[in-house]
N, CA, C and O atoms as CSV, one atom per row, in Angstrom:
chain,resi,resn,atom,element,x,y,z
A,1,GLN,N,N,-12.350,16.788,11.082
A,1,GLN,CA,C,-11.965,16.663,9.542
A,1,GLN,C,C,-10.664,16.945,9.199
A,1,GLN,O,O,-10.049,16.388,8.290
A,2,HIS,N,N,-10.187,17.914,10.011
A,2,HIS,CA,C,-8.783,18.134,9.822
A,2,HIS,C,C,-7.659,17.101,9.851
A,2,HIS,O,O,-6.673,16.965,9.126
A,3,LYS,N,N,-8.134,16.364,10.983
A,3,LYS,CA,C,-7.282,15.114,11.303
A,3,LYS,C,C,-7.376,14.049,10.094
A,3,LYS,O,O,-6.401,13.521,9.560
A,4,SER,N,N,-8.554,13.859,9.804
A,4,SER,CA,C,-8.679,12.912,8.505
A,4,SER,C,C,-8.014,13.310,7.316
A,4,SER,O,O,-7.571,12.534,6.469
A,5,ASP,N,N,-7.959,14.540,7.283
A,5,ASP,CA,C,-7.082,15.152,5.997
A,5,ASP,C,C,-5.464,14.813,6.221
A,5,ASP,O,O,-4.749,14.304,5.358
A,6,ASP,N,N,-5.091,15.151,7.383
A,6,ASP,CA,C,-3.885,14.851,7.608
A,6,ASP,C,C,-3.593,13.420,7.461
A,6,ASP,O,O,-2.529,13.158,6.902
A,7,LEU,N,N,-4.346,12.416,7.863
A,7,LEU,CA,C,-4.278,10.984,7.846
A,7,LEU,C,C,-4.295,10.433,6.265
A,7,LEU,O,O,-3.719,9.461,5.778
A,8,MET,N,N,-5.100,11.340,5.704
A,8,MET,CA,C,-5.208,10.813,4.097
A,8,MET,C,C,-4.088,11.432,3.453
A,8,MET,O,O,-3.792,10.908,2.379
A,9,PHE,N,N,-3.333,12.474,3.841
A,9,PHE,CA,C,-2.069,12.658,3.312
A,9,PHE,C,C,-0.997,11.927,3.682
A,9,PHE,O,O,-0.202,11.684,2.773
A,10,HIS,N,N,-0.742,11.501,4.767
A,10,HIS,CA,C,0.186,10.352,5.150
A,10,HIS,C,C,-0.165,8.978,4.505
A,10,HIS,O,O,0.723,8.129,4.427
A,11,LEU,N,N,-1.476,8.709,4.019
A,11,LEU,CA,C,-1.920,7.411,3.236
A,11,LEU,C,C,-1.216,7.711,2.063
A,11,LEU,O,O,-0.393,6.892,1.653
A,12,LEU,N,N,-1.416,8.781,1.446
A,12,LEU,CA,C,-0.979,9.091,0.143
A,12,LEU,C,C,0.716,9.060,0.244
A,12,LEU,O,O,1.367,8.321,-0.494
A,13,LEU,N,N,1.194,9.731,0.996
A,13,LEU,CA,C,2.731,9.720,1.161
A,13,LEU,C,C,3.118,8.274,1.392
A,13,LEU,O,O,4.121,7.996,0.735
A,14,ALA,N,N,2.717,7.398,2.014
A,14,ALA,CA,C,3.083,6.055,2.133
A,14,ALA,C,C,2.913,5.082,0.967
A,14,ALA,O,O,3.619,4.086,0.808
A,15,THR,N,N,1.757,5.518,0.038
A,15,THR,CA,C,1.476,4.962,-1.095
A,15,THR,C,C,2.538,5.391,-2.083
A,15,THR,O,O,3.150,4.547,-2.739
A,16,LEU,N,N,2.766,6.671,-2.200
A,16,LEU,CA,C,3.822,7.107,-3.064
A,16,LEU,C,C,5.319,6.567,-2.811
A,16,LEU,O,O,6.107,6.291,-3.716
A,17,SER,N,N,5.595,6.458,-1.360
A,17,SER,CA,C,6.706,5.804,-1.056
A,17,SER,C,C,6.972,4.426,-1.555
A,17,SER,O,O,8.000,3.999,-2.080
A,18,GLY,N,N,5.671,3.708,-1.253
A,18,GLY,CA,C,5.863,2.218,-1.640
A,18,GLY,C,C,6.075,2.066,-3.306
A,18,GLY,O,O,6.784,1.229,-3.866
A,19,LEU,N,N,5.391,2.944,-3.831
A,19,LEU,CA,C,5.759,2.759,-5.233
A,19,LEU,C,C,6.909,3.240,-5.753
A,19,LEU,O,O,7.407,2.698,-6.739
A,20,SER,N,N,7.487,4.340,-5.146
A,20,SER,CA,C,8.820,4.766,-5.541
A,20,SER,C,C,9.799,3.576,-5.004
A,20,SER,O,O,10.787,3.267,-5.671
A,21,LEU,N,N,9.547,3.039,-4.000
A,21,LEU,CA,C,10.598,2.081,-3.402
A,21,LEU,C,C,10.559,0.851,-4.310
A,21,LEU,O,O,11.648,0.397,-4.661
A,22,THR,N,N,9.389,0.230,-4.754
A,22,THR,CA,C,9.222,-0.547,-5.695
A,22,THR,C,C,10.152,-0.612,-6.908
A,22,THR,O,O,10.898,-1.498,-7.326
A,23,LEU,N,N,9.850,0.665,-7.350
A,23,LEU,CA,C,10.789,0.813,-8.571
A,23,LEU,C,C,12.191,1.041,-8.373
A,23,LEU,O,O,12.951,0.692,-9.276
A,24,ALA,N,N,12.695,1.615,-7.245
A,24,ALA,CA,C,14.245,1.800,-6.744
A,24,ALA,C,C,14.458,0.258,-6.656
A,24,ALA,O,O,15.495,-0.038,-7.249
A,25,PHE,N,N,13.886,-0.730,-6.166
A,25,PHE,CA,C,14.119,-2.070,-5.935
A,25,PHE,C,C,14.613,-2.736,-7.272
A,25,PHE,O,O,15.611,-3.449,-7.376
A,26,SER,N,N,13.803,-2.407,-8.207
A,26,SER,CA,C,13.710,-3.003,-9.444
A,26,SER,C,C,15.240,-2.672,-10.027
A,26,SER,O,O,15.764,-3.489,-10.785
A,27,VAL,N,N,15.869,-1.571,-9.687
A,27,VAL,CA,C,17.165,-1.017,-10.173
A,27,VAL,C,C,18.215,-1.713,-9.249
A,27,VAL,O,O,19.194,-2.226,-9.792
A,28,ALA,N,N,18.103,-1.758,-8.097
A,28,ALA,CA,C,19.011,-2.009,-6.919
A,28,ALA,C,C,18.845,-3.378,-6.621
A,28,ALA,O,O,19.628,-3.744,-5.743
A,29,ALA,N,N,17.974,-4.406,-7.118
A,29,ALA,CA,C,17.849,-5.773,-6.707
A,29,ALA,C,C,19.060,-6.635,-6.465
A,29,ALA,O,O,18.996,-7.596,-5.698
A,30,THR,N,N,20.070,-6.334,-7.053
A,30,THR,CA,C,21.350,-7.287,-6.843
A,30,THR,C,C,22.492,-6.657,-6.384
A,30,THR,O,O,23.635,-6.994,-6.695
A,31,THR,N,N,22.121,-5.515,-5.459
A,31,THR,CA,C,23.280,-4.661,-4.829
A,31,THR,C,C,22.861,-4.874,-3.355
A,31,THR,O,O,21.869,-5.461,-2.923
A,32,ILE,N,N,23.882,-4.241,-2.677
A,32,ILE,CA,C,23.721,-3.978,-1.376
A,32,ILE,C,C,22.533,-3.085,-0.755
A,32,ILE,O,O,22.087,-3.175,0.389
A,33,LEU,N,N,22.096,-2.144,-1.837
A,33,LEU,CA,C,20.880,-1.163,-1.580
A,33,LEU,C,C,19.630,-2.035,-1.560
A,33,LEU,O,O,18.548,-1.543,-1.239
A,34,GLN,N,N,19.738,-3.175,-1.858
A,34,GLN,CA,C,18.226,-4.067,-2.067
A,34,GLN,C,C,17.601,-4.066,-0.423
A,34,GLN,O,O,16.396,-3.984,-0.188
A,35,TRP,N,N,18.645,-4.172,0.625
A,35,TRP,CA,C,18.098,-4.497,1.921
A,35,TRP,C,C,17.599,-3.327,2.378
A,35,TRP,O,O,16.408,-3.296,2.690
A,36,PRO,N,N,18.439,-2.113,2.508
A,36,PRO,CA,C,17.522,-0.977,2.928
A,36,PRO,C,C,16.333,-0.526,2.139
A,36,PRO,O,O,15.404,0.043,2.713
A,37,ILE,N,N,16.317,-0.734,0.951
A,37,ILE,CA,C,15.144,-0.573,0.183
A,37,ILE,C,C,14.074,-1.519,0.592
A,37,ILE,O,O,12.975,-0.988,0.751
A,38,LEU,N,N,14.138,-2.715,0.786
A,38,LEU,CA,C,13.167,-3.681,1.336
A,38,LEU,C,C,12.645,-3.350,2.727
A,38,LEU,O,O,11.451,-3.401,3.023
A,39,PHE,N,N,13.690,-2.984,3.616
A,39,PHE,CA,C,13.155,-2.490,4.891
A,39,PHE,C,C,12.202,-1.171,4.787
A,39,PHE,O,O,11.151,-1.051,5.415
A,40,LEU,N,N,12.634,-0.394,4.070
A,40,LEU,CA,C,11.697,1.079,3.731
A,40,LEU,C,C,10.208,0.465,3.234
A,40,LEU,O,O,9.100,0.793,3.656
A,41,LEU,N,N,10.540,-0.532,2.203
A,41,LEU,CA,C,9.176,-0.792,1.650
A,41,LEU,C,C,8.358,-1.418,2.623
A,41,LEU,O,O,7.162,-1.130,2.595
A,42,GLY,N,N,8.755,-2.199,3.459
A,42,GLY,CA,C,8.035,-3.063,4.571
A,42,GLY,C,C,7.514,-1.859,5.588
A,42,GLY,O,O,6.552,-2.079,6.324
A,43,ALA,N,N,8.021,-0.900,5.593
A,43,ALA,CA,C,7.643,0.372,6.506
A,43,ALA,C,C,6.437,1.098,5.842
A,43,ALA,O,O,5.458,1.506,6.465
A,44,SER,N,N,6.629,1.209,4.490
A,44,SER,CA,C,5.557,1.817,3.845
A,44,SER,C,C,4.467,0.784,3.967
A,44,SER,O,O,3.526,1.274,4.592
A,45,ILE,N,N,4.257,-0.366,3.632
A,45,ILE,CA,C,3.422,-1.225,3.697
A,45,ILE,C,C,2.627,-1.482,4.852
A,45,ILE,O,O,1.450,-1.840,4.814
A,46,GLY,N,N,3.442,-1.251,6.087
A,46,GLY,CA,C,3.078,-1.287,7.437
A,46,GLY,C,C,2.252,0.125,7.922
A,46,GLY,O,O,1.318,0.197,8.720
A,47,SER,N,N,2.808,1.040,7.292
A,47,SER,CA,C,2.173,2.450,7.490
A,47,SER,C,C,0.722,2.569,6.949
A,47,SER,O,O,-0.150,3.182,7.566
A,48,ILE,N,N,0.511,1.944,5.754
A,48,ILE,CA,C,-0.895,1.905,5.220
A,48,ILE,C,C,-1.710,1.184,6.229
A,48,ILE,O,O,-2.778,1.705,6.549
A,49,TRP,N,N,-1.387,0.146,6.734
A,49,TRP,CA,C,-2.198,-0.563,7.612
A,49,TRP,C,C,-2.400,0.322,9.012
A,49,TRP,O,O,-3.498,0.296,9.568
A,50,ALA,N,N,-1.543,0.933,9.440
A,50,ALA,CA,C,-1.543,1.884,10.526
A,50,ALA,C,C,-2.345,2.876,10.324
A,50,ALA,O,O,-3.162,3.237,11.171
A,51,VAL,N,N,-2.214,3.385,9.274
A,51,VAL,CA,C,-3.104,4.762,8.999
A,51,VAL,C,C,-4.509,4.540,8.645
A,51,VAL,O,O,-5.399,5.359,8.877
A,52,SER,N,N,-4.695,3.295,8.021
A,52,SER,CA,C,-5.971,2.902,7.673
A,52,SER,C,C,-6.581,2.703,8.869
A,52,SER,O,O,-7.733,3.131,8.943
A,53,LEU,N,N,-6.054,2.092,9.969
A,53,LEU,CA,C,-6.736,1.953,11.382
A,53,LEU,C,C,-7.136,3.141,12.025
A,53,LEU,O,O,-8.262,3.196,12.520
A,54,ALA,N,N,-6.262,4.226,12.092
A,54,ALA,CA,C,-6.458,5.581,12.349
A,54,ALA,C,C,-7.590,6.213,11.758
A,54,ALA,O,O,-8.439,6.819,12.412
A,55,LEU,N,N,-7.607,6.055,10.357
A,55,LEU,CA,C,-8.776,6.592,9.605
A,55,LEU,C,C,-10.049,5.920,10.157
A,55,LEU,O,O,-11.050,6.585,10.421
A,56,ILE,N,N,-9.987,4.632,10.319
A,56,ILE,CA,C,-11.354,4.051,10.688
A,56,ILE,C,C,-11.786,4.676,12.028
A,56,ILE,O,O,-12.921,5.147,12.111
A,57,GLY,N,N,-11.014,4.706,12.997
A,57,GLY,CA,C,-11.294,5.442,14.176
A,57,GLY,C,C,-11.740,6.762,13.982
A,57,GLY,O,O,-12.821,7.082,14.476
A,58,ASP,N,N,-11.005,7.669,13.270
A,58,ASP,CA,C,-11.566,9.006,13.119
A,58,ASP,C,C,-12.815,9.371,12.437
A,58,ASP,O,O,-13.647,10.185,12.837
A,59,GLU,N,N,-12.855,8.538,11.147
A,59,GLU,CA,C,-14.040,8.618,10.185
A,59,GLU,C,C,-15.454,7.811,10.843
A,59,GLU,O,O,-16.569,8.178,10.470
A,60,PHE,N,N,-15.325,6.897,11.660
A,60,PHE,CA,C,-16.595,6.183,11.913
A,60,PHE,C,C,-16.987,6.358,13.332
A,60,PHE,O,O,-16.139,6.433,14.221
A,61,ASP,N,N,-18.206,6.420,13.546
A,61,ASP,CA,C,-18.946,6.527,15.042
A,61,ASP,C,C,-18.455,5.360,15.768
A,61,ASP,O,O,-18.104,4.366,15.132
A,62,PRO,N,N,-18.391,5.393,17.166
A,62,PRO,CA,C,-17.966,4.438,17.796
A,62,PRO,C,C,-18.520,3.188,17.613
A,62,PRO,O,O,-17.838,2.164,17.579
A,63,GLN,N,N,-19.803,3.217,17.483
A,63,GLN,CA,C,-20.547,1.859,17.455
A,63,GLN,C,C,-20.307,1.097,16.054
A,63,GLN,O,O,-20.755,-0.033,15.857
A,64,HIS,N,N,-19.523,1.849,15.054
A,64,HIS,CA,C,-19.343,1.186,13.920
A,64,HIS,C,C,-17.990,0.808,13.436
A,64,HIS,O,O,-17.751,0.367,12.312
A,65,VAL,N,N,-16.979,1.055,14.541
A,65,VAL,CA,C,-15.793,1.091,14.363
A,65,VAL,C,C,-15.287,-0.555,14.184
A,65,VAL,O,O,-14.450,-0.937,13.366
A,66,ALA,N,N,-15.931,-1.311,15.047
A,66,ALA,CA,C,-15.658,-2.709,14.967
A,66,ALA,C,C,-16.228,-3.319,13.607
A,66,ALA,O,O,-15.573,-4.227,13.094
A,67,GLY,N,N,-17.111,-2.993,13.137
A,67,GLY,CA,C,-17.800,-3.479,11.715
A,67,GLY,C,C,-16.803,-3.041,10.717
A,67,GLY,O,O,-16.340,-3.863,9.925
A,68,ALA,N,N,-16.455,-1.848,10.701
A,68,ALA,CA,C,-15.498,-1.031,9.632
A,68,ALA,C,C,-14.172,-1.781,9.612
A,68,ALA,O,O,-13.681,-2.043,8.514
A,69,ASN,N,N,-13.492,-2.183,10.831
A,69,ASN,CA,C,-12.236,-2.816,11.014
A,69,ASN,C,C,-12.505,-4.219,10.302
A,69,ASN,O,O,-11.773,-4.656,9.413
A,70,ALA,N,N,-13.665,-4.894,10.801
A,70,ALA,CA,C,-13.808,-6.247,10.154
A,70,ALA,C,C,-13.819,-6.308,8.655
A,70,ALA,O,O,-13.443,-7.332,8.084
A,71,VAL,N,N,-14.262,-5.186,7.951
A,71,VAL,CA,C,-14.243,-5.027,6.477
A,71,VAL,C,C,-12.929,-4.962,5.989
A,71,VAL,O,O,-12.459,-5.654,5.086
A,72,ARG,N,N,-12.227,-3.881,6.795
A,72,ARG,CA,C,-10.749,-3.773,6.421
A,72,ARG,C,C,-10.064,-5.259,6.518
A,72,ARG,O,O,-9.384,-5.730,5.607
A,73,ALA,N,N,-10.261,-5.740,7.403
A,73,ALA,CA,C,-9.603,-7.032,7.600
A,73,ALA,C,C,-9.914,-8.041,6.537
A,73,ALA,O,O,-9.012,-8.748,6.089
A,74,ILE,N,N,-11.197,-8.144,6.097
A,74,ILE,CA,C,-11.635,-8.952,4.979
A,74,ILE,C,C,-11.003,-8.428,3.717
A,74,ILE,O,O,-10.589,-9.261,2.911
A,75,LEU,N,N,-10.878,-7.118,3.445
A,75,LEU,CA,C,-10.255,-6.691,2.305
A,75,LEU,C,C,-8.813,-7.083,2.186
A,75,LEU,O,O,-8.326,-7.468,1.123
A,76,TYR,N,N,-8.050,-6.958,3.465
A,76,TYR,CA,C,-6.683,-7.222,3.423
A,76,TYR,C,C,-6.300,-8.568,3.367
A,76,TYR,O,O,-5.217,-8.865,2.862
A,77,GLY,N,N,-7.115,-9.489,3.859
A,77,GLY,CA,C,-7.196,-10.937,3.710
A,77,GLY,C,C,-7.323,-11.167,2.250
A,77,GLY,O,O,-6.368,-11.753,1.740
A,78,GLY,N,N,-8.182,-10.869,1.567
A,78,GLY,CA,C,-8.398,-11.003,0.008
A,78,GLY,C,C,-7.360,-10.659,-0.697
A,78,GLY,O,O,-6.991,-11.340,-1.653
A,79,ALA,N,N,-6.666,-9.402,-0.266
A,79,ALA,CA,C,-5.594,-9.000,-1.128
A,79,ALA,C,C,-4.371,-9.832,-0.882
A,79,ALA,O,O,-3.544,-10.003,-1.777
A,80,ALA,N,N,-4.225,-10.409,0.444
A,80,ALA,CA,C,-3.159,-11.253,0.702
A,80,ALA,C,C,-3.350,-12.415,0.094
A,80,ALA,O,O,-2.340,-13.107,-0.031
A,81,MET,N,N,-4.512,-12.902,-0.390
A,81,MET,CA,C,-4.633,-14.185,-1.128
A,81,MET,C,C,-4.360,-13.887,-2.693
A,81,MET,O,O,-3.759,-14.673,-3.426
A,82,ALA,N,N,-4.898,-12.612,-3.112
A,82,ALA,CA,C,-4.780,-12.376,-4.543
A,82,ALA,C,C,-3.483,-11.910,-4.964
A,82,ALA,O,O,-3.041,-12.131,-6.091
A,83,GLY,N,N,-2.833,-11.231,-4.019
A,83,GLY,CA,C,-1.394,-10.717,-4.436
A,83,GLY,C,C,-0.444,-11.795,-4.872
A,83,GLY,O,O,0.229,-11.695,-5.898
A,84,PRO,N,N,-0.411,-12.756,-4.119
A,84,PRO,CA,C,0.464,-13.864,-4.637
A,84,PRO,C,C,0.183,-14.448,-5.886
A,84,PRO,O,O,1.052,-14.621,-6.740
A,85,LEU,N,N,-1.032,-14.768,-6.028
A,85,LEU,CA,C,-1.587,-15.343,-7.480
A,85,LEU,C,C,-1.096,-14.262,-8.635
A,85,LEU,O,O,-0.446,-14.475,-9.658
A,86,ILE,N,N,-1.613,-13.080,-8.133
A,86,ILE,CA,C,-1.011,-12.011,-9.346
A,86,ILE,C,C,0.311,-12.058,-9.667
A,86,ILE,O,O,0.755,-12.211,-10.805
A,87,SER,N,N,1.067,-11.900,-8.467
A,87,SER,CA,C,2.511,-11.870,-8.794
A,87,SER,C,C,3.086,-13.029,-9.368
A,87,SER,O,O,3.974,-12.910,-10.212
A,88,GLY,N,N,2.644,-14.226,-8.972
A,88,GLY,CA,C,3.169,-15.529,-9.576
A,88,GLY,C,C,2.926,-15.612,-11.003
A,88,GLY,O,O,3.810,-15.995,-11.769
A,89,THR,N,N,1.821,-15.288,-11.381
A,89,THR,CA,C,1.134,-15.230,-12.625
A,89,THR,C,C,2.081,-14.223,-13.430
A,89,THR,O,O,2.575,-14.716,-14.444
A,90,ALA,N,N,2.405,-12.947,-13.160
A,90,ALA,CA,C,3.233,-12.152,-13.597
A,90,ALA,C,C,4.631,-12.673,-13.981
A,90,ALA,O,O,5.234,-12.463,-15.034
A,91,MET,N,N,5.034,-13.415,-12.883
A,91,MET,CA,C,6.686,-13.642,-12.891
A,91,MET,C,C,6.543,-14.686,-14.123
A,91,MET,O,O,7.313,-14.605,-15.081
A,92,ASP,N,N,5.574,-15.622,-14.060
A,92,ASP,CA,C,5.596,-16.750,-15.204
A,92,ASP,C,C,5.385,-16.109,-16.442
A,92,ASP,O,O,5.838,-16.736,-17.400
A,93,LEU,N,N,4.694,-14.785,-16.761
A,93,LEU,CA,C,4.451,-14.406,-17.911
A,93,LEU,C,C,5.517,-13.494,-18.541
A,93,LEU,O,O,5.762,-13.451,-19.747
A,94,TRP,N,N,6.168,-12.715,-17.508
A,94,TRP,CA,C,7.159,-11.876,-18.070
A,94,TRP,C,C,8.502,-11.800,-17.172
A,94,TRP,O,O,8.708,-10.886,-16.374
A,95,VAL,N,N,9.308,-12.775,-17.379
A,95,VAL,CA,C,10.695,-13.037,-16.889
A,95,VAL,C,C,11.575,-12.069,-17.311
A,95,VAL,O,O,11.663,-11.873,-18.523
A,96,PRO,N,N,12.299,-11.375,-16.485
A,96,PRO,CA,C,12.449,-11.172,-15.155
A,96,PRO,C,C,11.648,-10.324,-14.393
A,96,PRO,O,O,11.592,-10.394,-13.165
A,97,HIS,N,N,10.931,-9.400,-15.174
A,97,HIS,CA,C,10.134,-8.425,-14.825
A,97,HIS,C,C,8.866,-8.317,-14.311
A,97,HIS,O,O,8.398,-7.232,-13.968
A,98,GLY,N,N,8.169,-9.537,-14.218
A,98,GLY,CA,C,6.761,-9.819,-13.941
A,98,GLY,C,C,6.545,-9.353,-12.572
A,98,GLY,O,O,5.538,-8.667,-12.392
A,99,LEU,N,N,7.288,-9.595,-11.595
A,99,LEU,CA,C,6.918,-9.376,-10.222
A,99,LEU,C,C,7.073,-7.884,-9.876
A,99,LEU,O,O,6.289,-7.428,-9.045
A,100,ILE,N,N,8.058,-7.020,-10.458
A,100,ILE,CA,C,7.997,-5.685,-10.187
A,100,ILE,C,C,6.906,-4.923,-11.168
A,100,ILE,O,O,6.528,-3.787,-10.883
A,101,ALA,N,N,6.544,-5.441,-12.043
A,101,ALA,CA,C,5.339,-4.803,-12.918
A,101,ALA,C,C,4.175,-5.260,-12.304
A,101,ALA,O,O,3.167,-4.591,-12.534
A,102,ALA,N,N,4.051,-6.322,-11.517
A,102,ALA,CA,C,2.569,-6.732,-10.993
A,102,ALA,C,C,2.611,-5.528,-9.828
A,102,ALA,O,O,1.735,-4.668,-9.732
A,103,LEU,N,N,3.859,-5.628,-8.910
A,103,LEU,CA,C,3.753,-4.756,-7.585
A,103,LEU,C,C,3.434,-3.267,-7.993
A,103,LEU,O,O,2.658,-2.602,-7.307
A,104,VAL,N,N,4.099,-2.701,-9.228
A,104,VAL,CA,C,3.894,-1.336,-9.655
A,104,VAL,C,C,2.333,-1.165,-9.758
A,104,VAL,O,O,1.776,-0.230,-9.182
A,105,ALA,N,N,1.576,-2.175,-10.571
A,105,ALA,CA,C,0.319,-2.222,-10.862
A,105,ALA,C,C,-0.312,-2.110,-9.721
A,105,ALA,O,O,-1.106,-1.171,-9.662
A,106,MET,N,N,-0.197,-2.837,-8.711
A,106,MET,CA,C,-0.992,-2.927,-7.531
A,106,MET,C,C,-0.847,-1.541,-6.650
A,106,MET,O,O,-1.675,-1.220,-5.797
A,107,TRP,N,N,0.189,-0.852,-6.941
A,107,TRP,CA,C,0.506,0.314,-6.133
A,107,TRP,C,C,-0.454,1.360,-6.986
A,107,TRP,O,O,-1.207,2.155,-6.423
A,108,LEU,N,N,-0.341,1.265,-8.222
A,108,LEU,CA,C,-1.099,2.265,-9.215
A,108,LEU,C,C,-2.651,2.230,-8.964
A,108,LEU,O,O,-3.342,3.248,-8.933
A,109,VAL,N,N,-3.213,0.719,-8.755
A,109,VAL,CA,C,-4.525,0.566,-8.428
A,109,VAL,C,C,-4.801,1.169,-7.241
A,109,VAL,O,O,-5.887,1.742,-7.169
A,110,TYR,N,N,-3.986,1.183,-6.159
A,110,TYR,CA,C,-4.287,2.054,-4.799
A,110,TYR,C,C,-4.159,3.113,-4.879
A,110,TYR,O,O,-4.980,3.759,-4.227
A,111,LEU,N,N,-3.352,3.741,-5.494
A,111,LEU,CA,C,-3.223,5.229,-5.519
A,111,LEU,C,C,-4.383,6.196,-5.495
A,111,LEU,O,O,-4.519,7.133,-4.708
A,112,PRO,N,N,-5.284,5.799,-6.571
A,112,PRO,CA,C,-6.435,6.834,-6.393
A,112,PRO,C,C,-7.187,6.764,-5.112
A,112,PRO,O,O,-7.811,7.756,-4.737
A,113,PHE,N,N,-7.175,5.639,-4.391
A,113,PHE,CA,C,-7.922,5.562,-3.120
A,113,PHE,C,C,-7.300,6.132,-2.203
A,113,PHE,O,O,-7.966,6.614,-1.287
A,114,ALA,N,N,-5.759,6.252,-2.178
A,114,ALA,CA,C,-4.952,6.938,-1.140
A,114,ALA,C,C,-5.095,8.418,-1.559
A,114,ALA,O,O,-5.066,9.212,-0.619
A,115,ALA,N,N,-5.248,8.945,-2.826
A,115,ALA,CA,C,-5.275,10.348,-3.041
A,115,ALA,C,C,-6.661,10.888,-3.025
A,115,ALA,O,O,-6.744,12.073,-3.348
A,116,ARG,N,N,-7.835,10.241,-2.701
A,116,ARG,CA,C,-9.166,10.686,-2.930
A,116,ARG,C,C,-9.509,11.787,-2.236
A,116,ARG,O,O,-10.441,12.436,-2.710
A,117,ARG,N,N,-8.990,12.193,-1.196
A,117,ARG,CA,C,-9.335,13.535,-0.488
A,117,ARG,C,C,-8.180,14.356,-0.185
A,117,ARG,O,O,-8.344,15.331,0.548
A,118,VAL,N,N,-7.021,14.088,-0.657
A,118,VAL,CA,C,-5.775,15.142,-0.450
A,118,VAL,C,C,-6.220,16.269,-1.369
A,118,VAL,O,O,-6.589,16.125,-2.534
A,119,ARG,N,N,-6.138,17.408,-0.694
A,119,ARG,CA,C,-6.466,18.743,-1.503
A,119,ARG,C,C,-5.459,19.793,-1.135
A,119,ARG,O,O,-5.140,19.908,0.049
A,120,GLY,N,N,-4.972,20.508,-1.984
A,120,GLY,CA,C,-4.301,21.836,-1.609
A,120,GLY,C,C,-3.029,21.517,-0.877
A,120,GLY,O,O,-2.697,22.383,-0.068
A,121,ARG,N,N,-2.277,20.517,-0.972
A,121,ARG,CA,C,-1.279,20.164,-0.364
A,121,ARG,C,C,0.041,20.343,-1.097
A,121,ARG,O,O,1.097,20.013,-0.556
């Protein structure tokens, strides 16, 4: 259980990093700083994928790992389809802030899931 708590902390850290970097990108979008921010933002998103895979391995019995990973892949695919639709609509509705607003909203929706078991840190 201790390992899962550490992984949940890392998931929360990646989520907070992604949220912070999205906000930083909104300020630095037309400067040279946009490139390292985007690089780190990609690392945050990739970390969520990797940590969630480790959590599945830690939380589920071996006979359920494949099924849990399939569910995770389906959720990821659904989000990969919904994200551009949400972002594109937000960009149409609120020029020029719609994209950042949509991304921040998506991070905020995910934040309670990432923070659900982090205690006493």
